[in-house]
C-alpha atoms as one frame of an Amber mdcrd trajectory, in Angstrom:
protein
 -39.665  28.099  -2.054 -41.345  30.340   0.505 -43.374  33.381  -0.447 -40.383
  35.677  -0.176 -38.425  33.489  -2.593 -36.140  31.900   0.019 -35.753  28.149
   0.502 -37.237  26.478   3.550 -34.977  24.636   5.980 -35.955  21.241   4.606
 -35.434  22.394   1.027 -32.053  23.838   1.913 -31.060  20.584   3.620 -31.858
  18.457   0.570 -30.305  21.077  -1.674 -27.052  20.922   0.345 -27.021  17.124
   0.281 -27.707  17.085  -3.464 -24.994  19.629  -4.089 -22.546  17.539  -2.040
 -23.325  14.420  -4.082 -23.032  16.436  -7.294 -19.616  17.683  -6.238 -18.633
  14.127  -5.296 -19.729  12.813  -8.685 -17.855  15.603 -10.413 -14.717  14.786
  -8.445 -15.012  11.090  -9.277 -15.444  11.904 -12.975 -12.562  14.367 -12.803
 -10.437  11.734 -11.084 -10.843   9.219 -13.912 -10.379  11.944 -16.518  -7.155
  12.988 -14.800  -5.926   9.400 -14.899  -6.481   9.301 -18.654  -4.896  12.720
 -19.103  -1.911  11.676 -16.981  -1.348   8.662 -19.217  -1.764  10.812 -22.330
   0.623  13.506 -21.075   3.116  10.876 -19.993   3.446   9.514 -23.512   3.208
  12.965 -25.076   5.965  14.339 -22.861   8.037  11.156 -22.930  10.514  12.438
 -25.563  11.045  15.671 -23.650  11.396  13.851 -20.312  13.764  11.348 -21.883
  15.810  14.256 -23.216  15.970  15.760 -19.737  17.111  12.450 -18.297  19.841
  12.194 -20.907  20.993  15.748 -20.124  20.937  14.978 -16.375  23.079  11.884
 -16.907  25.363  13.914 -19.141  25.772  16.627 -16.497  26.522  13.983 -13.882
  29.302  12.388 -15.909  30.467  15.865 -16.897  30.932  16.675 -13.230  32.885
  13.457 -12.766  35.108  14.324 -15.738  35.646  17.818 -14.345  36.580  16.330
 -10.970  39.142  14.046 -12.604  40.648  16.793 -14.778  40.618  19.748 -12.392
  40.696  17.991  -9.057  43.759  17.573  -6.892  45.871  14.446  -6.788  43.815
  13.171  -3.893  40.609  13.676  -5.872  42.086  11.719  -8.778  43.120   8.951
  -6.383  39.566   8.800  -5.052  38.532   7.216  -8.367  40.549   4.197  -7.252
  40.751   4.523  -3.472  37.437   5.729  -2.131  37.966   8.389   0.545  41.228
   9.756  -0.837  39.524  13.055  -1.665  38.339  13.386   1.938  41.858  12.694
   3.225  43.215  15.378   0.879  40.714  17.796   2.487  42.041  16.725   5.930
  38.861  14.822   6.703  40.872  11.854   7.902  38.201   9.934   9.800  35.732
  10.210   6.930  38.396   9.155   4.425  39.432   6.105   6.443  35.795   5.036
   6.920  35.121   5.314   3.177  38.275   3.340   2.377  37.280   0.589   4.820
  33.802   0.440   3.263  35.372   0.014  -0.168  37.628  -2.747   1.125  34.673
  -4.485   2.763  32.656  -4.263  -0.463  35.483  -5.684  -2.590  35.941  -8.523
  -0.098  32.213  -9.250  -0.088  32.022  -9.308  -3.877  35.082 -11.557  -4.150
  33.853 -14.066  -1.589  30.064 -14.024  -2.067  28.709 -11.210  -4.214  29.958
 -12.405  -7.589  28.489 -15.877  -7.065  25.188 -14.324  -5.949  24.991 -12.266
  -9.145  25.716 -15.346 -11.264  23.086 -17.279  -9.304  20.569 -14.495  -9.920
  20.990 -15.054 -13.647  20.797 -18.845 -13.545  18.619 -19.407 -10.442  20.627
 -22.548  -9.863  21.848 -25.398 -12.043  22.241 -28.393  -9.716  19.094 -30.130
  -8.436  18.964 -32.270  -5.313  19.706 -35.893  -6.181  19.142 -39.201  -4.413
  22.336 -41.267  -4.437  22.383 -45.048  -5.115  23.588 -45.538  -1.573  20.382
 -43.998  -0.260  21.876 -40.658   0.670  20.926 -37.274  -0.698  23.181 -34.860
  -2.534  21.863 -31.373  -1.915  21.728 -29.104  -4.917  21.000 -25.429  -5.491
  17.997 -23.584  -4.128  16.430 -21.171  -6.617  14.630 -19.273  -3.848  17.865
 -18.513  -2.018  19.663 -17.687  -5.260  16.959 -15.159  -6.111  16.913 -13.647
  -2.610  20.687 -13.371  -2.280  20.992 -12.030  -5.818  18.470  -9.250  -5.181
  20.174  -8.353  -1.899  23.531  -8.201  -3.686  22.104  -5.928  -6.382  20.775
  -3.567  -3.708  24.176  -3.550  -1.982  25.849  -2.891  -5.338  23.527   0.031
  -6.081  24.172   1.487  -2.629  27.921   1.176  -3.038  27.909   2.764  -6.501
  25.924   5.726  -5.145  28.365   6.048  -2.231  31.346   5.734  -4.572  30.312
   8.533  -6.916  29.105  10.626  -3.991  32.488  10.378  -2.310  34.255  11.541
  -5.482  32.003  14.573  -5.949  32.165  15.355  -2.216  35.975  15.287  -2.340
  36.010  17.578  -5.379  33.616  20.006  -3.658  35.935  20.151  -0.644  38.891
  20.676  -2.995  37.199  23.664  -4.647  36.280  25.089  -1.237  39.907  24.909
  -0.051  41.176  26.489  -3.258  38.759  29.377  -2.732  40.155  29.890   0.771
  37.152  28.389   2.525  37.001  25.869   5.354  35.611  22.355   5.204  33.907
  20.627   8.068  35.917  18.216  10.161  34.749  14.996  11.771  33.560  16.782
  14.913  31.621  19.296  12.846  29.881  16.502  10.949  29.001  14.679  14.164
  27.723  17.887  15.724  25.582  18.528  12.661  24.127  14.993  12.813  23.080
  15.677  16.389  21.726  19.156  15.686  20.467  20.566  12.379  20.739  17.159
  10.635  19.414  15.161  13.553  16.523  13.971  11.375  19.075  12.127   9.227
  20.380  10.303  12.294  16.901   9.285  13.364  15.873   8.144   9.880  18.863
   5.864   9.265  17.468   2.885  11.198  13.911   3.163   9.777  15.298   3.430
   6.238  17.401   0.310   6.752  14.313  -1.468   8.113  12.208  -0.385   5.129
  14.853  -1.591   2.705  15.261  -4.946   4.459  11.640  -5.746   5.294   9.656
  -3.866   2.647  11.702  -3.075  -0.464  13.580  -6.394  -0.574  10.436  -8.587
  -0.164   8.577  -6.397  -2.670  11.290  -6.794  -5.294  11.456 -10.507  -4.503
   7.700 -10.847  -5.113   7.971  -8.915  -8.371  10.808 -11.124  -9.589   8.841
 -14.287  -8.749   6.221 -13.189 -11.290   8.808 -13.588 -14.061   9.573 -17.214
 -13.139   7.802 -20.575 -13.420   7.728 -21.106  -9.634   4.829 -23.529  -9.139
   4.146 -27.060  -7.907   6.209 -28.577 -10.724   9.198 -26.402  -9.905   9.752
 -26.647  -6.151  13.371 -26.126  -5.103  15.653 -27.723  -4.173  14.320 -30.939
  -5.765  13.251 -29.040  -8.907  14.564 -25.597  -9.733  12.527 -22.805 -11.284
  13.738 -20.509 -14.065  13.059 -17.168 -15.732  10.184 -17.197 -18.254   9.700
 -13.492 -18.976   6.160 -12.099 -19.238   4.437 -15.445 -19.755   2.602 -15.261
 -16.404   1.218 -11.816 -17.230   0.003 -13.105 -20.585  -1.688 -16.052 -18.844
  -3.466 -13.802 -16.340  -4.670 -11.149 -18.768  -5.108 -13.122 -21.986  -5.710
 -16.777 -21.196  -9.429 -17.638 -21.107  -9.965 -19.288 -17.697  -7.443 -17.184
 -15.804  -8.505 -13.912 -17.418 -12.184 -14.650 -16.730 -11.417 -15.412 -13.098
  -9.232 -12.355 -12.733 -11.820 -10.026 -14.262 -14.682 -11.322 -12.124 -12.671
 -11.315  -8.894 -11.323  -7.838  -9.585 -14.798  -6.383 -10.266 -16.173  -7.940
  -7.073 -13.159  -6.639  -5.114 -13.869  -3.052  -6.187 -17.632  -3.409  -5.586
 -16.989  -4.885  -2.138 -14.459  -2.191  -1.215 -16.836   0.584  -2.303 -19.924
  -0.622  -0.419 -17.983  -1.827   2.618 -16.192   1.505   2.942 -19.058   3.908
   2.397 -21.669   1.887   4.319 -19.425   1.866   7.383 -18.498   5.488   6.858
 -22.051   6.785   6.526 -23.355   4.468   9.250 -20.615   5.515  11.658 -21.318
   9.206  11.065 -25.062   8.704  11.624 -24.481   6.783  14.872 -22.002   9.388
  16.116 -24.401  12.233  15.335 -27.245  10.483  17.162 -25.160   9.691  20.238
 -23.623  13.167  20.469 -26.858  15.060  19.873 -27.598  17.521  22.644 -30.189
  16.230  25.061 -29.329  12.547  24.568 -28.783  10.811  27.900 -26.399   7.937
  28.544 -23.855   8.959  25.915 -21.031   7.208  27.761 -23.076   3.993  27.942
 -23.828   4.000  24.214 -20.187   4.679  23.362 -19.076   1.874  25.659 -21.429
  -0.587  23.982 -20.002   0.219  20.567 -16.428   0.133  21.870 -17.046  -3.403
  23.139 -17.398  -4.561  19.534 -13.870  -3.256  18.954 -12.504  -4.771  22.167
 -13.657  -8.241  21.107 -11.181  -9.723  18.569 -12.587  -9.398  15.073 -12.089
 -13.032  14.192 -14.224 -14.037  17.199 -17.097 -11.811  16.040 -16.808 -13.104
  12.474 -16.775 -16.762  13.517 -19.818 -16.184  15.745 -21.628 -14.526  12.824
 -20.691 -17.384  10.500 -22.093 -19.978  12.906 -25.107 -17.829  13.777 -26.087
 -17.451  10.114 -24.850 -20.873   9.002 -26.987 -23.372   7.132 -27.754 -25.158
  10.386 -27.267 -22.215  12.691 -29.746 -20.650  15.150 -31.322 -18.313  12.571
 -32.148 -21.038  10.073 -33.197 -23.321  12.916 -35.717 -20.843  14.283 -37.096
 -19.974  10.846 -37.613 -23.656  10.056 -39.115 -24.317  13.485 -41.610 -21.494
  12.995 -42.492 -22.860   9.567 -41.358 -19.760   7.680 -38.948 -21.752   5.500
 -38.741 -25.410   4.494 -34.995 -25.600   3.896 -32.039 -23.615   5.249 -31.220
 -20.279   3.672 -27.640 -20.241   2.411 -26.674 -16.871   3.831 -23.016 -17.612
   3.051 -23.341 -20.607   0.717 -26.076 -19.740  -1.796 -24.810 -19.722  -5.375
 -27.947 -18.214  -6.924 -27.506 -15.078  -9.056 -23.738 -15.390  -8.829 -23.853
 -15.653  -5.005 -25.719 -12.377  -4.558 -27.002 -13.274  -1.081 -23.574 -14.181
   0.376 -22.134 -10.958  -1.040 -24.906  -8.872   0.524 -24.547 -10.673   3.858
 -20.802 -10.051   3.889 -21.394  -6.325   3.476 -24.057  -6.341   6.227 -21.860
  -8.275   8.664 -19.055  -5.855   7.930 -21.252  -3.068   9.313 -21.118  -4.705
  12.726 -17.324  -4.677  12.882 -16.728  -1.443  10.948 -19.232   1.161  12.140
 -17.760   1.497  15.684 -14.393   2.650  14.303 -15.980   5.411  12.236 -18.246
   6.308  15.146 -15.287   6.856  17.477 -13.374   8.938  14.939 -16.430  11.039
  14.115 -17.142  11.509  17.824 -13.686  12.940  18.345 -14.214  15.291  15.409
 -17.621  16.461  16.639 -16.231  17.218  20.083 -13.448  19.319  18.566 -15.319
  21.419  16.012 -14.583  25.038  17.006 -17.624  26.545  18.689 -16.696  29.889
  17.110 -17.857  28.551  13.730 -21.318  27.798  15.087 -21.567  31.094  16.963
 -20.626  33.103  13.869 -23.178  31.186  11.791 -25.915  31.706  14.398 -25.218
  35.444  14.382 -25.753  35.374  10.598 -29.130  33.739  11.171 -28.308  30.081
  10.463 -30.569  27.494  12.097 -29.795  23.912  13.169 -30.200  22.377   9.724
 -28.003  24.971   8.059 -25.379  24.553  10.780 -25.364  20.812  10.127 -25.244
  21.099   6.336 -22.728  23.966   6.149 -20.380  23.268   9.077 -20.722  19.805
  10.616 -20.771  17.676   7.457 -18.024  19.633   5.595 -15.821  19.520   8.695
 -16.278  15.762   9.098 -15.583  15.141   5.406 -12.516  17.387   5.521 -10.962
  15.586   8.491 -11.903  12.032   7.550 -10.907  12.080   3.872  -7.532  10.365
   4.513  -9.265   7.842   6.794 -11.814   7.131   4.062  -9.035   6.411   1.558
  -7.251   4.201   4.072 -10.436   2.223   4.714 -11.034   1.763   0.996  -7.540
   0.364   0.452  -7.887  -1.745   3.587 -11.107  -3.257   2.281  -9.472  -4.115
  -1.031  -7.074  -6.226   1.047  -9.607  -7.321   3.692  -8.537 -10.934   3.980
  -9.955 -11.782   7.418 -13.610 -11.005   6.816 -13.929 -12.890   3.530 -11.843
 -15.857   4.628 -13.565 -16.315   8.002 -17.148 -15.819   6.769 -17.235 -17.647
   3.435 -13.719 -18.845   2.720 -14.198 -17.248  -0.677 -17.135 -19.534  -1.474
 -19.459 -20.625  -2.810 -17.191 -22.497  -5.180 -17.724 -22.517  -8.920 -16.236
 -24.365 -11.872 -16.208 -21.151 -13.892 -13.223 -19.791 -11.942  -9.656 -21.000
 -11.581  -9.187 -21.828  -7.879 -11.456 -18.970  -6.767 -14.956 -18.725  -5.329
 -17.734 -16.248  -5.958 -16.841 -14.063  -2.953 -13.063 -14.250  -3.240 -11.158
 -10.973  -3.312  -7.854 -10.629  -5.101  -6.022 -11.109  -1.812  -7.912 -14.293
  -0.850  -7.513 -15.678  -4.375  -3.803 -14.957  -4.096  -3.746 -16.888  -0.806
  -5.484 -19.880  -2.373  -3.060 -19.935  -5.285  -0.109 -20.185  -2.890  -1.627
 -22.757  -0.500  -3.366 -24.956  -3.082  -1.753 -28.204  -4.194  -0.598 -26.521
  -7.425   1.239 -23.756  -5.484   1.043 -21.169  -8.264   3.437 -18.700  -6.655
   4.189 -17.133 -10.023   0.539 -16.325 -10.742   0.020 -15.140  -7.170   2.936
 -12.727  -7.612   1.314 -11.215 -10.699  -1.923 -10.687  -8.761   0.043  -9.211
  -5.868   1.750  -6.727  -8.195  -1.562  -5.698  -9.725  -3.172  -5.276  -6.286
  -0.247  -3.162  -5.138  -0.403  -0.938  -8.211  -4.163  -0.440  -7.842  -3.862
   0.357  -4.129  -0.944   2.739  -4.625  -2.571   4.545  -7.552  -5.893   4.991
  -5.761  -4.177   6.149  -2.560  -1.946   8.733  -4.216  -4.334  10.046  -6.837
  -7.407  10.300  -4.618  -5.590  11.821  -1.657  -4.043  14.549  -3.786  -7.563
  15.460  -4.999  -9.018  15.893  -1.495  -9.402  19.191   0.324  -7.418  17.680
   3.203  -4.393  17.767   0.918  -5.106  20.938  -1.077  -6.383  23.145   1.774
  -4.886  21.607   4.880  -5.020  24.885   6.797  -8.671  25.710   6.221  -9.947
  24.281   9.493  -6.817  24.909  11.522
């Protein structure tokens, strides 16, 4: 403190930094407390929520019963012939389209759908056989049975939703006509889809793409975790079957697998934390130094850092792996100078649970990660409203106070979503681990995993190893997805970027 009781600039700077870390620690503690409270409230409120669900289902079927009892003849017919209610409301085009969709669905189920649903339950019964004559009699394929069965279930769910929706829509139109109102015709619906509901038109194709290329593969992966799909059950020569939760029990309860899973998971979180925040803090520091007033050659410095982005990441990682390899230039020079007698295993040392390779991975990651944060931070620094600084200067703030009270909070506010994205990306950072160490050094303590393997690289090894443990890999994939989704949603909703999105507008 100064003589007048006020803090000096340096004291205020460290006070601001300390307060920021205190707030961060409080938020982290609050985050984990909220997770526990959410679980507690979920089970506490489960009876009430279940009651609400039951009432919602009851209201839904009550509306269907009301439509059947009080609806017109056309509405009653719509329970059998989808689209009849629309035809009764003189929506002829809509009614015909719905009827054709129903006919197409019935045809699909009769020709293919029913067999796909049966195959989903059995996953095949006939294996591929070699005939005495030397030929091959092809059997069922459990993979295709599972895929087609899931697709059929999704189609069935979509049709059921459309079926009930068409009935309630027809009844709504019937009530509107009875009240003397007017229902929209085909042209009105088309005009609406190109005007006030244009967003629906634009979202149809992306939604179909998400269902086909995201939801369907995700469900397929989840279903694989409930099967015995491994090297001993490779269709079509050998079919796999449903085994319930046995794979989950093996991962979380069996000694070797559970030990491997626990160690790999802990390292994954440690890696993601240090890799994310080291790049984040380093990128901010570099951006602040380059953009400081009075620094010459800013464009040159930015270009140099951008070059590291322009070069493909795998090229940089392979160069680093060879550069720091056991017989690479670094070890060669150190041995030539007499500083060491044997090569340093920057990426291969197994001492202290491979501490050195883990540290080197984090350091190498700085080279490929800092430029991204630097560019983002540079854009933020160039767009901080000058009015904020001018108002603070009028109030007597100096450079340090401007930095601590405006620059840092503004950067943190804008980059919070980016920080979360980087953290999740590092949890699934396959390239860096695989290209630098391949997950090694290997150890007999783990099941098909090395000391530096992340969950995603361990998953890859399980699927490409001779044992082909697709079922275990699916369990790990589900767990990784749940962790990533939970961290993304829960942390983002706790950030100021989400709560106070208009503060720095």
